[in-house]
C-alpha positions in Angstrom: 0.0 0.0 0.0 2.8 2.4 0.9 4.5 1.6 -2.5 1.3 2.4 -4.3 0.9 5.7 -2.5 4.5 6.6 -3.4 3.9 5.8 -7.0 0.7 7.9 -7.1 2.5 10.8 -5.4 5.2 10.7 -8.0 2.6 10.6 -10.8 1.0 13.7 -9.4 4.1 15.6 -8.4 6.3 15.1 -11.4 4.0 16.9 -13.9 3.6 19.7 -11.5 7.4 20.1 -11.2 7.6 20.0 -15.0 5.1 22.9 -15.2 7.1 24.9 -12.6 10.3 24.2 -14.4 8.7 25.6 -17.6 7.8 28.8 -15.7 11.4 29.1 -14.3 12.8 28.8 -17.8 10.3 31.4 -19.0 11.3 33.8 -16.3 14.9 34.0 -17.3 15.5 37.5 -18.8 19.2 37.6 -19.6 20.6 37.7 -23.2 22.0 34.2 -22.5 18.7 32.6 -21.8 16.2 34.9 -23.6 14.2 33.3 -26.3 14.8 35.2 -29.6 11.1 34.6 -30.5 9.8 35.5 -27.0 7.6 38.3 -28.2 5.2 35.9 -30.0 4.7 34.0 -26.7 4.1 37.0 -24.5 1.2 36.5 -22.0 0.8 32.8 -23.1 2.0 31.5 -19.7 0.5 32.6 -16.3 1.0 31.3 -12.8 0.1 32.0 -9.2 1.3 30.6 -5.9 -1.1 30.7 -2.9 -0.4 29.4 0.7 -2.2 29.5 4.0 -0.9 28.7 7.5 -3.5 28.0 10.1 -3.6 27.8 13.9 -6.7 26.3 15.6 -7.2 26.1 19.4 -10.3 25.0 21.4 -10.1 27.5 24.2 -13.4 26.6 25.9 -15.3 23.3 26.3 -18.4 23.0 28.4 -17.7 19.4 29.0 -14.3 20.2 30.5 -12.0 18.4 28.0 -9.1 20.4 26.5 -6.9 20.0 23.5 -3.5 21.5 22.5 -3.7 24.1 19.8 -2.5 23.0 16.3 -0.5 24.6 13.6 -1.3 23.5 10.0 0.1 24.3 6.6 -3.5 24.3 5.5 -2.8 24.6 1.8 -0.1 25.4 -0.8 -1.4 26.0 -4.3 0.7 26.2 -7.5 -1.6 27.5 -10.3 -0.6 27.6 -13.9 -2.2 28.4 -17.2 -1.2 28.3 -20.9 -3.0 30.2 -23.6 -3.0 27.9 -26.6 -4.8 30.4 -28.8 -7.4 33.2 -28.6 -10.1 30.8 -27.6 -8.4 27.8 -26.0 -6.6 27.8 -22.6 -5.2 25.1 -20.4 -5.4 25.6 -16.6 -4.0 23.5 -13.8 -3.4 23.7 -10.1 -1.2 21.5 -7.9 -2.1 21.5 -4.2 -0.4 20.4 -1.0 -2.8 20.2 2.0 -2.2 19.8 5.7 1.6 19.2 5.6 1.8 19.6 9.4 -1.4 17.8 10.3 -0.9 14.2 11.6 -4.6 13.5 11.0 -3.8 13.5 7.3 -0.7 11.4 7.7 1.6 14.3 6.9 -0.5 15.9 4.2 -1.9 15.2 0.7 -0.5 16.2 -2.7 -2.9 16.3 -5.7 -4.2 18.2 -8.7 -6.8 20.8 -7.7 -7.8 21.2 -11.3 -6.5 20.4 -14.8 -8.7 21.2 -17.8 -9.0 22.7 -21.2 -11.2 25.8 -21.4 -12.6 26.7 -24.8 -14.5 30.0 -24.9 -15.2 31.4 -28.3 -18.4 33.3 -27.4 -20.0 34.8 -24.3 -23.0 32.5 -24.6 -21.1 29.2 -24.6 -17.9 28.0 -23.1 -16.6 24.5 -22.4 -14.3 23.0 -19.8 -13.0 19.4 -20.2 -10.9 17.6 -17.6 -10.6 17.8 -13.9 -13.2 20.5 -13.2 -15.0 22.1 -10.3 -18.7 21.3 -10.0 -21.1 24.3 -10.4 -22.4 24.6 -6.8 -21.9 27.1 -4.0 -21.8 30.1 -6.2 -22.2 32.9 -3.6 -18.6 33.2 -2.5 -16.6 36.4 -3.0 -13.0 36.8 -4.0 -12.1 37.9 -0.4 -12.9 34.8 1.7 -14.2 35.8 5.2 -13.2 33.2 7.8 -10.2 31.2 8.6 -12.1 27.9 8.0 -14.6 27.1 5.3 -18.2 27.5 6.5 -19.4 24.1 7.6 -22.7 24.4 5.8 -20.8 24.6 2.5 -17.9 22.3 3.5 -20.2 19.4 4.6 -23.2 19.9 2.3 -22.4 21.7 -0.9 -18.9 23.1 -1.3 -17.7 23.0 -4.9 -15.4 20.0 -5.4 -13.6 18.6 -8.4 -14.3 15.6 -10.6 -13.5 14.4 -14.0 -15.9 15.5 -16.7 -17.2 18.4 -18.7 -18.7 21.8 -17.8 -20.6 24.1 -20.1 -21.0 27.7 -19.1 -21.9 31.2 -20.5 -23.7 34.5 -20.2 -27.2 34.3 -21.8 -27.6 38.1 -21.1 -25.7 40.8 -19.3 -27.6 39.7 -16.1 -28.2 36.0 -16.6 -25.4 33.3 -16.5 -25.4 29.5 -16.2 -23.2 26.5 -15.7 -24.0 22.8 -16.3 -21.8 19.8 -15.7 -21.6 16.0 -16.2 -18.9 14.4 -14.1 -17.9 11.4 -12.0 -19.9 11.2 -8.8 -19.9 10.6 -5.0 -18.8 7.5 -3.1 -21.5 6.1 -0.8 -19.1 4.4 1.6 -17.6 7.8 2.7 -20.9 9.7 3.5 -21.3 10.3 7.2 -23.5 12.2 9.6 -20.4 13.9 11.1 -19.1 15.5 7.9 -21.9 15.0 5.4 -20.5 14.4 1.8 -17.1 16.0 2.5 -15.2 12.7 2.4 -17.5 11.2 -0.2 -16.2 13.5 -2.9 -13.8 11.4 -4.9 -12.1 14.4 -6.4 -11.5 12.1 -9.4 -9.3 9.7 -7.4 -10.4 6.2 -8.5 -13.8 7.5 -9.5 -16.2 5.2 -11.4 -17.8 6.3 -14.6 -20.8 4.2 -13.6 -21.5 6.7 -10.8 -22.1 9.9 -12.6 -23.2 13.3 -11.3 -25.1 16.0 -13.1 -25.2 19.6 -11.8 -26.5 23.0 -12.9 -26.3 26.5 -11.6 -28.1 29.8 -12.7 -27.2 33.3 -11.5 -29.2 36.4 -12.1 -27.8 39.9 -11.4 -30.7 42.0 -10.4 -28.6 45.2 -10.4 -25.0 46.3 -9.5 -25.5 45.4 -5.9 -27.7 42.3 -5.7 -27.3 38.8 -7.2 -29.5 35.7 -6.9 -28.7 32.1 -7.8 -29.7 28.5 -7.5 -27.8 25.2 -7.9 -28.9 21.6 -8.2 -27.0 18.3 -8.2 -27.8 14.6 -8.7 -25.2 11.9 -8.1 -25.6 8.1 -8.2 -24.3 6.2 -5.2 -24.9 2.7 -6.3 -21.6 1.8 -8.0 -19.1 0.1 -5.7 -16.9 -2.9 -6.6 -17.0 -4.3 -3.1 -20.8 -4.3 -2.7 -21.7 -4.9 -6.4 -25.3 -4.1 -7.2 -26.6 -4.2 -3.6 -26.7 -0.4 -3.5 -28.9 -0.2 -6.6 -31.2 2.9 -6.5 -29.0 4.8 -4.0 -28.5 8.4 -5.0 -27.8 11.9 -3.7 -29.8 15.0 -4.6 -28.9 18.6 -3.6 -30.8 21.8 -4.0 -29.3 25.2 -3.1 -30.3 28.8 -3.2 -28.1 31.8 -2.5 -28.2 35.6 -2.5 -25.3 38.1 -2.4 -25.4 41.8 -1.8 -22.6 44.4 -2.1 -22.8 48.1 -1.6 -19.6 50.1 -0.9 -17.9 48.8 2.3 -20.8 46.3 3.1 -21.1 42.8 1.7 -23.5 40.1 2.8 -24.6 36.7 1.6 -27.3 34.1 2.4 -27.1 30.4 1.5 -29.7 27.7 2.0 -29.1 24.0 1.2 -31.4 21.0 1.3 -30.3 17.5 0.2 -31.7 13.9 0.2 -30.2 10.5 0.1 -32.3 7.9 -1.7 -32.2 4.4 -0.2 -30.4 5.7 2.9 -31.8 2.7 4.9 -30.2 0.3 2.4 -26.9 2.1 2.7 -27.1 2.0 6.5 -27.9 -1.7 6.6 -25.2 -2.7 4.1 -22.4 -0.4 5.3 -23.3 -0.3 9.0 -23.9 3.5 9.0 -26.4 5.9 10.5 -26.8 8.5 7.8 -29.9 10.7 7.5 -32.3 10.5 4.6 -32.3 14.3 4.4 -30.0 17.2 5.4 -30.3 20.9 5.5 -28.1 23.9 6.2 -28.3 27.7 6.1 -26.0 30.6 6.7 -25.9 34.3 6.7 -22.7 36.4 6.6 -22.2 40.1 6.8 -18.8 42.0 6.4 -17.7 45.6 6.6 -14.5 46.9 5.1 -13.1 49.9 7.1 -10.5 50.7 4.4 -13.0 50.9 1.5 -12.3 53.8 -0.7 -15.3 54.8 -3.0 -12.9 56.3 -5.5 -10.7 53.2 -6.0 -13.0 50.4 -4.7 -10.2 49.3 -2.3 -8.9 46.6 -4.5 -5.7 46.0 -2.6 -6.1 47.1 1.1 -8.7 45.7 3.3 -9.6 45.8 7.0 -12.7 43.7 7.2 -14.8 42.8 10.2 -17.0 39.7 9.5 -19.7 37.7 11.2 -21.4 34.5 10.2 -24.3 32.5 11.6 -24.9 28.9 10.6 -27.5 26.2 11.3 -27.3 22.7 9.8 -28.4 19.2 10.5 -27.1 16.1 8.7 -29.8 13.9 10.2 -32.8 16.1 9.5 -34.9 13.0 8.8 -33.9 9.4 9.3 -35.3 5.9 8.4 -35.0 3.0 10.8 -33.3 4.9 13.7 -33.7 7.9 15.9 -31.8 11.1 14.9 -28.9 12.0 17.2 -29.3 15.6 18.5 -25.5 16.2 18.3 -25.8 16.4 14.5 -28.2 19.4 14.7 -25.5 22.2 14.9 -25.5 25.9 15.4 -22.3 27.9 14.9 -21.4 31.6 15.2 -18.2 33.2 13.8 -16.9 36.7 14.5 -13.6 37.8 13.1 -11.2 40.3 11.4 -9.4 40.1 8.1 -6.5 42.5 7.4 -4.9 42.8 4.0 -2.2 45.5 4.0 -1.4 44.9 0.4 -2.3 42.6 -2.5 -0.1 39.7 -1.7 -0.7 39.0 2.0 -3.6 38.8 4.4 -4.0 38.0 8.1 -7.2 36.6 9.6 -8.4 35.8 13.1 -11.8 34.7 14.3 -13.6 33.2 17.3 -16.2 30.5 16.8 -19.0 29.4 19.1 -19.7 25.7 18.1 -22.9 24.3 19.6 -25.2 21.5 19.0 -28.6 20.2 20.4 -26.5 17.5 22.0 -23.6 18.0 24.4 -21.3 19.9 22.2 -20.5 23.5 23.3 -17.1 24.7 22.3 -15.3 28.0 21.8 -12.5 27.9 19.2 -9.9 30.5 18.3 -8.5 30.5 14.7 -5.6 32.4 13.2 -4.3 32.4 9.6 -1.7 34.0 7.4 -2.1 33.8 3.7 0.1 35.0 0.8 0.0 34.9 -3.0 2.2 36.0 -5.8 
């Protein structure tokens, strides 16, 4: 098993190193290394490096148990793009996650995305390869919060699969995305973390377990955007259990709204999902997953460094707050729902971005449930990009 992991890691890392070496060669600007035909390749290559270091510490526990705070190299992204011609681009991203986190056995290395993007007209574009699914469309470029909102992380956060995405702008206000990709893995769904671990992210995905998704956004005006997403994924395909999971499927419906006016931004997200044949999955796999789930969040931010003349595109001092409620056992079949999976979480924090390449974030979370869980957690983060 360790040998197989090593081989897979090499398969993933080596292409990424090759891409980076191409960028290094491209960056040479002396007469000795300069390509005599460089002008014709100008702006064909692009790249970006993004990294985040996190610190998490449960500073209060109503039940009296305590844990030592943890540092984590949360993520390190190497993003690259190549412009083949006016209409066709290739985009890829190599990611290292949790390099300091023992829970992940020292971290993971994988491709975040790798796809061809063909976009000849505003109405129709096409992405083929390792693509993100078109869900959770309300997020802004400035991410408020050290950690991903659990409502999105466990229920609807956009993950990657192998497949195709069609997208475009039907009008100046109406845009869409649709996708057909590999789907979820039934054995990894849980009441604790929803579909988070069930997302194959293309690793050993089965083409017999397909997922179809669609998203529509409508921009009412300069300040207000509405949207909805839907996803259907088969869960029945599994080599170990054969056809015993026939009929099992996951369906998600999501609505979101985003508002921005000067220094103020806010967003509202609501998610509802169902698992068909959940009783069959529970019986065969020995699980206790709910037949339906729900989640909602509202987030409000205020940027004290907002400049109406420039829009404050580089400097930010943002105070943010977020309220979430979600339940991964909203309804159950064959067993009584556990109250600990009905959760209520509150986040209050500050994001400071002194210039474009770096930002600092800190927040405090009140993590409660209808069961015994009642925690207070402090989170810190430093992020940089270039």
